[in-house]
N, C-alpha and C positions, 0 to 999 in steps of 0.2 A: 504494500500500500504506500509506503514511504517513497519507494522508487518511482512509482507512478506519479505521485505528487511532485517530486523533484523534476521528473520529465516534463510534466505540464508547465511547471514554473519556468523551466529552461525554454520551452517553446514560446511561452508568453513573453519572456524577457527578449528573446530573439525577435518576436513580432513587434513589441513595443519600441525597441531600440532602433529598428530598421528605419532608414530615412523616409521611406514612403509613408509609413504610418504617422511619423512625427510631422512630416510636411502636411499631410491631410488634416491632422489635428490643428495645426497652426492655421491652415486655410479655413477651417470651419470657424475658429474663433475670430479671425480677422473678417471673414465674411459676415458673421453675425454683427460685429461692430459696424461694418460698412453698411449693412442693412438698416441699422438704427439711424445712421447719418442720412441715408437716402430717405427713409420714412419721415424724419424730422424736416428735411428739405421740402418734401411734398406737403406735409401737414402744416408746417409753420411758415413757409415762405411762398410756395407756389399757390396753394389753395387760397390763402387770404388775398393774394394779389389778384387772382381770378375773381374772387368774391367782391373785391373792390371795383373791378371793371364791369362785372355782370349783375351785381346786386346780391347774388347768392351762389355759393358753390357747394352747399350741403343738400344732397338729394335724399337723405335718409328718411325725411318726413313724408315723402311722396308715397301714397298708397291708395288702394281702391278697396272698399268694403264689398265683398261678394255676397255675404249673407249677414243680415242683422241678427242681433241677439234674439233667439227665439226659445222661449220656455226653458231658461236656465243654461242653454248651450251658449258658448262664447261666440263672438263674431268671427267670421271667416274673412281675413284681411289679406289682400295681396300687396305685400310691401315691395313693390318694384323699385322704389327709391334706393333701398339698400343695395340692390343689384346694380343699379346705375352708378352708385357711389363706388362700389368695388371695381367696376370697369374704369371709371374715372381715375381712381387711385392707381390701378394697374398701369394705365396709359402713362400717367405722369411719372410714376416710378421708373418705367421702362425708358422713357425719354431722358430722365435725369441720369440714370445709369449710363446710357449711351453717351450723353454729353460729358459726364465726368471721365469716362474712359477715353473719349476723344481728346479731351484736354490733357490727360495723363500721357496718352500716346504721343501727342505732338511735343509735349515737354520732354519726354524721354528721347525723342529723335533729336531735339536740339541739344540736350545735355550730353548725349552719348554719340555724337557724330563721329563716324568712323573716318579714318584718314582716307582721303581720296586716293584711290589706287592709281599708282603711276603706270603709264602705258608701258607695255613690254618693249624693250629695245628692239629695233628692227633686226631681223635675222641676218647675220653676217656669215658668209660662206667661209669655210676653212681655206687656208692658203693652198693646200693641195688641190682642192676642187677648182679654185680660181686659175691655178697654173694649168690644170688639165683643160679647162675651157679655152684658155688662150692658145694652147697647142692645137686644139680642135679647130678653132677659128683660123689659125695660120694654115693648117692643112686644107681647109676649105678654100682659102684664097689661092693656093698653089694650083688647084685643079682648074 
């Protein structure tokens, strides 16, 4: 039993220490933090700006009552506003992520500009080859 436990612990240690698992964990943590930033950008900057221009950006209150309260049963309400709000949030989150990555990508290109590759020097024939060509040309002239 003790050998099996040690074997499992060794396997887990090998898995947890591997670079891929560690990089994945870091990616999940950073991705979660980045998600909070984007959600805040949409909720605290973009949505109020649109609300200022259009008068309202909150669609959650939009609904249609399909059936009124009848004999103790609750109303049947279609809250399509919540669905529209989810679509609205998704659209602006997607656009925000696109723009942030576009900005990061262009900044990375400017910061990490690779040296312009120098053109390869023109091919120069070896001396033997040039000499043989000259001999060939002289033989052609004699004919």
